[in-house]
Structure formats: structure tokens, C-alpha cells
N, C-alpha and C positions, 0 to 999 in steps of 0.2 A: 504493500499499499504506499501511497505517497500523496502529495498535495497536487491538486489539479484545478484549473480555472473553471468557474461556473460559465456555462455557455452564454454568449452575448448576442447571438443571432439564431435564427431558425435553422433547422438542418438543411444541408445541401442535398436536394432531392436527387440530383443526377449521381452524386457520389454514393448515395444509398442504393440506387438502382444498379449501379455498376457492381457494388459489393454483393448484391443478390445474384447478379449474373456470374460473378466469380465463384460464388458458392455452388451454383448449378453446373458451371462449365469451367472448372479451373484450367483445363487444357487449352482453353481459348485465350489465355492471357500470356503475354510475353513482355518481359521487362516492365511489369506493372501496368501495361496498357492492353486494351482489347485488340487481339489480332483478328480482324474481321474475316479474312479469308479462311482462317482456321475455324472460326465460329461457324461459318457457313458450311464448311466441310463436316464439322461435328454434327450439325443438324441435318446432314445429308442433302443439302441444297445445291442444286445445279444453278450457278449464277447465270442469269439472263442479262446479257449486255445490251440487248436491243433497247432503243430509246422509246419504243411505243408502249411501254408498260403503263398500267393504270396508276394515276397519281392525283390526289386532290390537294391543290395548293392555291395560294393567293398572295398578292403583294403584301408583304409585312408578316408572313407566317413565321419566318426565322426570328424576327424581333419579338413576336408574341411568345415563342418558345423560350427565348432568352430571358424574357421578363418573368416567366413562371419559375425559371431556374435561379433567379437572383434571390438569395436569402434576404430576409428583412431584419433590420435591427430595431424595429419598432416594438412597442409593447401595448398592453391593455391595462388601463387603470380602473379600479372599481369605483362605482358611484352609488354608494348605499342610499344617499338622500333621494335619488331618482328611482330607486327600486321599491319593490313590495316584498316584505319579509325576506330581506337579503340573506339572513343567517341560515334560513331553513329551506329555501326553495332550490329546486333543481333546474328551473327554466332560466333561459338566458336571452338578453337583448344586448347586442354589440353594435355600437355606433362607430362607423368608420368605413373606409374603402374596403370592399369585400375581398379584393385580391390580397391585400396585406393581412386581413383578418384570417383568410383561409390558410395562409402560410403559418400564422401563429397557432391555429387550431390543429395543424397537421400532426405534430408529435403526440399530442394528448388524445386526439380523436381519430387517428388512423384506423380505418377498418371498423369503426364503431357505430356509424350512422346507419339506421335502417331505412329511412326514407328522406329523400331530398325533393322539395318542390321549389321551383323558381318561376317567376313571372318577369323575365328580363325585359329591358327596354326594347320595344319593337323598333326596327330600323326605319325611322322617319327622317333620318338625315342629320338631326341636331339634338337628339334627346338622350344622348348617353355620353359619359365621360370617357375619353380616350387618352390615357396618360402618354405624354411624349417623352418624359424623363425616365428612361430605362435604368439609369444608374441609381436613381433615388426616387422611386415612385411615391414614398411617403411624403417627400418634399412637395411633390405635385399635389398630393392630397391636402396637405396643410395649406398650401397657397389657394387651392380651389375653394376650400371651406372658409376662407377668410382668416385663417390663423397665422398666415404670413402674407406679407406684401408680394404682389406679383407684377412683374414688368411686362409679361407676355400674355397672350390669349390662352387661357387654360381650358376652355371648352372648344374641342375640335369639331367644328361643323363638318357635315358630311354630305354635301349636295351631290345629286346624281351626276352632275356634270364634272365632278372631281376626278372621275376615272377610277376611284377606289371606294365607290359607294358600298359595295358588299364587303370589300376587303377590311375596311376599318371596323365594321361591325363584327366580322369574324375574328379579327385580332383582339377585340375586346372580350369576346366570349371564350375563345380557345383556352387561355391560361386558367380562367376561372373554372371551367368545366374539367380541365385536367386535374386541378387540385381537388375539386369536389369528388372525382373518381377515387382519389386516394383515401378519402374519408368514408366512403360507402362500404358497408359490410358486403361479404361475398353473396349473401342472400338479399341484399338491399335492392331498392328500386328508386329510380329518379323520374320525376314528372316535370316537363318543361312546357309552359304555355307559350304559344307563338301564333302568329297569323300568317296569311298567305305570302307576305312579302319575303320572308326568309325561311319558311318551313323546309324548302328543298335543301338549302345549304346547311341548315341546322341538322337535318337528318344525316348529312355527310359528316359533319363534325362529330356528332354523337356516335355514328358508326365507327369512326376512327378511334375515338377515345374509349368508348365502352365496349366496342366490338359489335358488328352488325348482327351477330348471332344472339345478342341480348335484347334486340328490339322486340318489344311485346306488342305494341299497338299504337296507332295514331287515333287518339280519342277525339271525338268531335262534340262540341257543345254550342248550343244556340246562344250566342252572346248578346245579340241585339234584340230589343223588345219590339221596336217599330221599324218599319221599312225605311231605308235611307234613300231619299230621292235626289241626293246631291251628286252622286257618282256620275261622271261625264260619260262613262261607258254604258250607262243604263243598268248597272248591276247593284244590288244591295248586298253588301257583304255581311251576312247575318250570323256567321259562325267563326269560331276560332278552333285551334287544335291544342291538345295536350299530348306531347310525345312521351311515350313511356318505355323505359329500358330497364332491364333487370332479369331475374329468373322467372318470377311469376308474381301475380297479384292475388288478392284474396278471392275475388269473384263475388257474384251476387248471392246472398243467402236465399236458399230455397224456402218456399212457403210450406212450412211444416204443419200449418193449421188444417191442411187437407187430410191429414192422417187422423184416424180415430179408430175405435174398436167397438162398433155397435153390437157385434155378435159375440163379444168376449172371446175372440180367437186367442188361444194360448200363445200364439206367436207374436202377439202384440199389435199396436196400431197399424192400420193399413189404409190404402186409398185405392179407389177404382181407377185402373189404368187402361189405356187404349190397347186393344188386342189386334187391331188391323195392321197388316204389313205395309211395306214401302216399295215393293217391286212388282212389276207386271209378270204375267205368266211366262213370257218368253225369257225373262231374265232369271226368275227363281221359280221354276215349275214345282219344286218340292214344297213350296209354301202355299200352293193352291190346291185345296181339297175341301170337301164338305165337312162342316163341323157339327157333330150330333151330340146332344145331351144324352148320356147313357141312361139316366134315370127316367126321362120323360119320352125319349125317342124323337124329340123335336129336332128337325134339321134346319140349321141356320144358314145353310148354303156356304158360298165362298165369295167374299167381296172382290172388287175389281183388282185390288193390290194384294190379295191373298191375306194370310194370317202372319202374325209376327213370329210364331214358332213352327218348326217342322213337326210332322205327325208324332214322332217318338217323344219329343219334349212336351208337346201338347198333351199326350196321354198321361205322362207323368204328372203334369200340373192338374189334370182332371182328377187323378187318383189322390192328390194331395189336397183337394178341395180348394184350389186356388182360382177356379174359373167361376165367374158370376154369371148365372144363366138368367136371361129375361124370360118372362112367362109367355111372351108372344113370339111366334116364328119370325115376325117382322123386326123384332128387336135385335140388338147386337151384343153378343157375349163380351165380357170385359175381364180384366185380369186383376187379381189381388196383389198389390205391390206393398210390401211390408217396409216400415220405417227402418227396421234393423238391417235391411239390405242396402241401404244407401251407402255408396262408396264415399260420398262427401255431402255435407250439408250445404254446399255452395254450387252454383252453376256459373257459367261464363258471364262476365260483365259485358254488356252491350257497348260497342264502340261509339254509339250515339248516346251521350250522357243525358240522362233525365234529371237535370239540375236547373236551379234558377239562373236568370241572365244578369247582365250588369246593372239593370234597373233595380233588381233586388239588392245588389251590392251597394248601390247609391243610397237606397232607402235604409239599409242597415246602418251605414255610417251616419246618416242624418238622424236616425233614432238615438244613436249614442251621443252625438255631439250637438245636436240641435241645429246643425248647419252642414253645408256641403264643403267639407274641408279637404277632400281628396277626390281627384278625378278618376272615374272609371274603375272603382275598386272591384276586385273579384268577389263574387257572392260567397258567403260562408257555406252555402249548400254545396258548391263545387268542391271546396276544400275539405269539408267533412266527408264527402264521398271518397276523395283521394286518400285522406288519412285512414279511413276504414280499410281501404284497399292495400295500403302500404305499410302501416305501422300497427303493432299490437302491444298489449301489456305495458312493458316499461321501455319501449323502443324510443330512440332519439330521432326527432324530426328536425331537419335543417332547411332554412329558407334564407339564402344569402342575397336575394333581391327582395327584402321583406316588405318594402313600401308601407302601406297602411296596416300591415300585420294581420291580414285576414287569416293567414296560416296559424298564427298564435291563437286567435280566437277559436278556430276550428279544433285545434288540439285540446284546448280547455273544455270546449263543448262536448267533444266525443268522450273525453275522460269522465266528464260529469254524467254522461248518459250510460256508459257501460262499466264504470268503476275502474277504468284503466289508469295507469300512471305514466303515460307517455310524456316525454320531455321535449320542449322546443328550444331551438337555437335560432334566433332572428338576427340578421345582419343587415344594416341599412346605412347608406351614405347620408350624411346630414346635408342633403341638397336644399338650398334655400327655396322657400315657398312664397316669400314676399308678404307673408301674414305677420301681424304683430303678436297674435295669440299663440301661434305655432310656427316659429321662424323656419323650421326645417321639417322635411318629411319624417326624419327620425323622431322629432318631437311628437308628430301625429301618431306614429306607431306606438311609442311608449304610452302616450295618453290613452290610446284605444285599449291597450292591454289593461291599464289601470281601471278603466271604466267597465270593461267586461268583467274583471274580477270583482269590482264593487257590486255590479248588478247581480252576479251569481251569488254573492254573499247575502245580499238583500232578499233574493228569492228563497233562500234557505232559512231565513230568520223565522223562528216560531214553528218550524217543522220538526217532527220527531226524528231522531238520528237513526233512520232505518238502514243506513248503508252497512254493507258487509265487508267493507274495505279492511285489508290488513294494515294499511298505512293511511294517514289522513290525506285528504285531497289537497294537492299542491296548487294553491291559489296565490302564487307569488312569482316574481322574476327578478333576477340580478341584472343590473346594468353595468356594462363595461364600455370604455371608450378607447379608441385607437389614439395613441400618443407617442411622441418621440421617446426613445430609450432613456432610461435613467443613467446609462453609462455614457461617459464622455466619448465623443467621436473626434478623430483627428481632423482638424479643420484646414490643415495646410498653413503656409505662411505666405505673406505678400512679397517678401523679399528673401534673398538667400543669406541674409546677414546671420551670423552665429547667434547673436542676441535673440533674434526672432525665434529660431529653433529652440533655444534654451528656454524661452518664455513658454512656448507651446509644450515642451516636454515637462516643464515644472508643473503644469496643470494636471499632468497624469500621475502625480504622486498620489492623488485620490481619484480613482477611476469613476466615481460617481459624480454626475453633473451637479452644478450648483442648484440649490433649492430642492434637492430630492426629498421625498417623503418615504418613511419606513414602509407604510402599507403598499405603496406603489412599487418599491424595490422588491418587496417580498413576493408580490404577484408576478413581477417580471421574471424573477428567478424560477418561480413555480411553473410558469407557462413554458419557459425555455428548457426546463427539466422534464417537460411532458406531463405536467399535472393538469387535470381537468379544472374548468372554471367553477365547478361546484365544490372545490376543495374547501376545507375548513382551516382557518388560521386562529390558533389559540395560544395565549401566553403560557409559558412554563411557570408553574407556581413554585414558591419556596427558594427563589434565587435572590440573594442580597445585593450583589454587585453588578449584575448585568441583566439586560432584558433579552430573553430568548423566546422565540416562537416555534411552535410545532405546526407544520403544514401537512395536512392529511388529505389524500385523495380517496374518498370512500369507495369509488368504483374499482380502483386498482389495489386497494388495501395496502398502500404504501405511504410513507411519510418521510419528511426530513426536518431538521431543526436549523434555525437561522438566527444569528445575532449580528446586528448592524452597529453595535457600539464602537466607539473609537478605540477602546482597548478591551481585550478579552482577558479576564482574570483567571488565574489558575484554580481558584476556589470554584468558579463556575464550571470549569471543565470537569473537576472532580465530582461536583454535585450532579452533573448530567448523567454520569455513568454510561458513556457511550460504548457501544460494542462495535465489532469489526464490520458488521453489515450496515450500521447506521450511517446516514449521510448528514454531515454538519457543514453549514455554509456560514462564512463570516468574511469580514473585510481583511484583505491581506495586511493592511497597515495596522490592524488591531492585534497582530501576533508578534511576539518576540520569537527568537530562534528556538528557544527551549519549548515554548508552548506549541509552536508549529510542529516541531519534531514529535512531541508526545501525542498530539492530536492525530498526526499522520499515521502513527503506529496503532492508535486505538480504533479509528473509524475511517470512513471515506471522507476526507477533508476536501472541500471545494472553497475556493477563495474568490473574492471580488476585488 
């Protein structure tokens, strides 16, 4: 064991992927690098050198890939004052550029999210943020949101005449979808809302990132309530799509009310099922025969499409008392289908979604706020259907284009209805609204969640606690905001004078930036160590000379201790009783040589 630095950036995604490749195919590496010809040979691939191979690309794709590969040095800071029940809730709202946030979520939530839903900006040419600064996208975000002065135009308009109308939109979407794929569970599912303008290109991007074999369906929902007469081509675009990728969705629950047991059949509830076949005589001659009730001798003949079972099977079912005989020869025999025989209680979900339209979404927001504070919100009914299809029990639901937070409301509502404990993670850029009451879209989203929670609590007041929940209903959410790192960053020098370099180096005697706060540093360390945002931070009791906190991730059952004091006393080290597998984080400047050596022998020591 020894001393190691606490991570100051998010993981290098490409380096991690290369290491996975090295584990699978060590023979494909030479001098520490991938030997592509050897890798192809290992995979038994015959290299096709012809230029006519299929490829999906666009202007700026390389830059988009480079952007997702760039680690972020940003952090998330907690905002308990904007939260509801911060200490106990598992739900999250994160305010900030979703690309940077997804990078920060990567280590803690890799492969843990069961369902993703996003309603990204549709490509109208000027309604999405396209960062130009690949070296420091957080700086672009800070300037965009008014946290820094900007000399240039930070909103990249995207007119069709620019020649990169589709390319700019694809470059915005690609890195976010790529990172989202890393968070999704192997059995997870992603739903993406889109309209006609980019649905074809979005399908290609999703095929590339998630694999075309994971395409489940293109769901269609009627989004418009009234016909639009403004279209110059004479068409009213009344529908939108929800593209769905993953292994499978839940499906529609079958109507089990059809099953009963009026004759007290010992085999249990049953329903009367159709016995007529599906094939003509020339296709299935063995299904075409006269069906006779052996008890009455009534001949019911043979329908045009025959019967569902061949004679031997039909004879067995007659012997088992599973054929329902009508009293009249003109009637049609039917089949007893037992509930116990159902392979699944679900049937396929129609690709034509039977859910409310955007008018309902507008009315829902108006009912909550008393005003129209958000344009064209998705209806809660659409999202509750998708949540039921994609997330069960304690699954995590992520929406990183959260907007007015319809998804959060849907998760809370479905949990309330079925007793589930699904958790949501909402991510929204604080885009200005021009309103005094809710200056940003993020403000609208947070307030909507608060009002939904308040309304649900009011509705339950005075009711008997009839719930059979094992855990209390989670009616809260934690707010975090994207912020610059608490660690100093090398700013460079204006001149090459030795004094300038010395002054800059002198700042790094303390790696924490001026004005740092203990809570913010603790959370930055936790996030970059891979701890979830539902972690608990608690002070260690019984210490006289130092303040030490224990950070615990309840999902991963792991913890570390951290002290940010200027000096770490030996009495504190002794009182903590650290073991070799314990992680202890402190400031490097707080350690003298003896304490550092002792700690490095006792535990996993990480320094700031």
C-alpha cells in the first residue's frame, strides 16, 4: 500500500475500453498499443479494402467523438435548500449541461440505469446548444448560462442553408447518446421522442451506438389535438415517434377479468375461447372435419377456416371436458382456456400508442402552475405508459433532456399507483426563459416536481395508511448543480518570465481553489471515486481535534472517510482505527512525513 492522489477528472472512456479489449485479446497488443491487423486476424476477419463499404458519417463526427472522449474536470455541488427531503430521498435533479453531467455520472452509474427517456430538441435550426469549445466544454456552458462573460456567439444557429443542417444536430446528439449507452443496463431500454425531421438519421445513430439488433419498435402517438392548416404542403403533421431500443419491453397487461369459474372447475378460472381455425382447406386439410358432440350427437359441421385443433387433439380436449357445446346445431362450439395455462400475463404493446396528446400536457402544466409556463410539454399519460413498459420495482429512470420534468412526475405517479420504488434522475440545462418567476427551464422543472409532491401529499392527508409498502413512498428529490471543480487548474502565464511561473506554481501549494467549501469538496471526491448521488455524508463522532466525515454509498455498500482540515492529528488517526481495506482521503498539506507513512501502511490513503 502507498499514497495515491484522489482523482480530479472523470475516467478516460477510451483508455477503459482499450483495457477491456486487452483483457479479451491480449495477443492483439504490441508495445502497449493495438495492432489492428493482428486484431482482425484474431477475429478471423478478411479485410475488405474496397472503398464502397457501408458507412454512416457526417461533417463534424470526429469532433463529436473527440468531445465525448474528453474527460471533464467539473463537479456537482449539492443544493439542499432547493431540494425536498434531501437527506432521505433517492431521486435526483441535476442542473447543467447534460454532456458534462453524463460524464460525471459515468463511474457511479455505469450499467445501472434500467430505462432512459429523452425528448431532445427537434432540429428546427436554432433551438439547441452546440458547444464549439472542445477543449473546455464546461467553460462554454458557464458562458452560455451567464456565469461568465462571453465575447462570442455561444448559440450556434443552424439554418438549412448552412450546409450542415443535419450534421450539427447529429454532432450534438452523438456524444450524449454514446455516454447514455454506457449507463444503461444490459436489460435496459431507451425511448427517444422525435418527429419526422430527423427520425431517419436518429435511427442510424441509434443503430450505430446501441446496435441495430436492439431496435424494438418505432412507436407512434398522436401529438396534435386539432388539425394544422398552416402547412404550405397541405399536410397536418399530427403524430410524433418514440424510438425504442433494448431487449424487450413489458407489453400490455392482458384482461384477466375475462376469467372466472362459474362451474367450479377444479382446474381453476377459465374463459371461453374461439375454436375456429385460421387456414383454408387447401392449406390445412387436416383441420377441416365435422365436429360432433358425442353426448348429444349434434353435428356442428366445419367452418370455412376449419377448426383450431387437429382431430386427435380435439378428441383429447373433448375427453377432458374442455369443449363448450351450444344447445343448437347453428351454434359454434368454443374452447375452455384456463388462466393457469397463460404463458404470460402480458400481450404485445401496440405501436400505435393510445395516450393523451400535447393539449393534455399543456392542461396538466396549467393545472399545476396556474399559467402556461412551458411550451408543448409531453403529456404525463405518454410517460406513465413508457415507465410501465421500461422500469419496474426499484429501477432507475434517467431523462437527460428533462425540460419541464414530465418524466419525474410520471415516475412519482406510477410508484404511487403500484407501490413501486423507482428512482428518477433528471438533467436539465438552465436555459433562460425570459420569465421573472422562473428564469430558466431548470427552475420550471424543479418547481413542477415540488408541486407534484405537494399535491400527492395533500391527496393522502386524512386517508388510512393502507399501503403494503416495505419502505415509505419516496416523495422527495435532491438537487445538484454543475459547477467548476474545487481543484485549482493550471491557468498558464502571460509571459515567460520566471517570476510568473513561480507565482503560478506557488498557488499549487494548496490544490483547492480559493473559496472552497467542505461539502462541495466532499461531493466532488465522492463523485470522482464513483459514489452515487444518493450517498450519505455523516460526521464521525467522538473526535476532539479534527472533523472527519464518512461517505457511504448504500447501493454499493462501500464507504470512505475524509478530513479536509489543515492539519491531521495523530490522535485522530489512532481514534479512527483504520484497516487495510479502508479508504481515507485528506489534504496532502495536512500530513507530516510520519503520519503519511503510518496511514499508508494502515489503509488506502488518497490525498488532495
